[in-house]
N, C-alpha and C positions, 0 to 999 in steps of 0.2 A: 504494500500500500504506500509506503513512504517513497520508494523510487517512482512509482506511477504519479503520485502527487507532485513530486519535484519536477518530473519531465513535462507535465502538462500544466503547471501552475500559471505560466504566462498566458495561456489561452483561456483560462477559467476566469470568468467575471472581469473582463478587461474594462478599463476606464477608472474613474475616480474611486470606485468601491473595491478595487483590487487589493487594497490593504487587508481586507477581511481574509482573502485567500493566503496572503503572506503570513498573517498571524496564525491561521489554521495550520499552515505548513510548519511554522515554528513549534507550535504545540504538539503536532504529530511527531516531529523529530525529537523533541525533548522526551516525549512519552516512550518512543522507541529506545532511546538511550537508557532511560530508567529501567525499562523491562530487560534490556540486555545486561545491565548491572545485576539485577535480581537473579536472572538466569545464571550468570557467571558465578555468583556467590553460591547458588544451590548446587551447581555442578562441582565446584571446588570442595563443597562440604561432603560430597560422596567419595567413594573410592577408599583410599588409604585411611584407616582410622586415626593415624598419626598426622593427618593433613594439617592440623593446626600448628604442629611443630615444624612443618616443612616450609613455612613462610620465611621470607628473608628477615634476618635479624633475630630469629628464634633458634635456640639450640636443639639438637636432636637428642631426645631422651635416651636413646640407645647408647649414645656416646657419653652423655653427661650424667647418667644415673637417675632417670625418672623425672618426676615433677620438680618444679622449682619452687 
């Protein structure tokens, strides 16, 4: 939906009211970014049960002896 809106936005509602389409395009884009962030967090939460330890700046409990 986002690419289709972006590709056709110049032809939708031309004239002085085109700002409505530009605002709609902005809101749809921001919503898509937010949904991608949520999806990314959910995906990273699955898989390795030690995933929270594998983030940058965190020590690996297998090396450093468990919880801190």
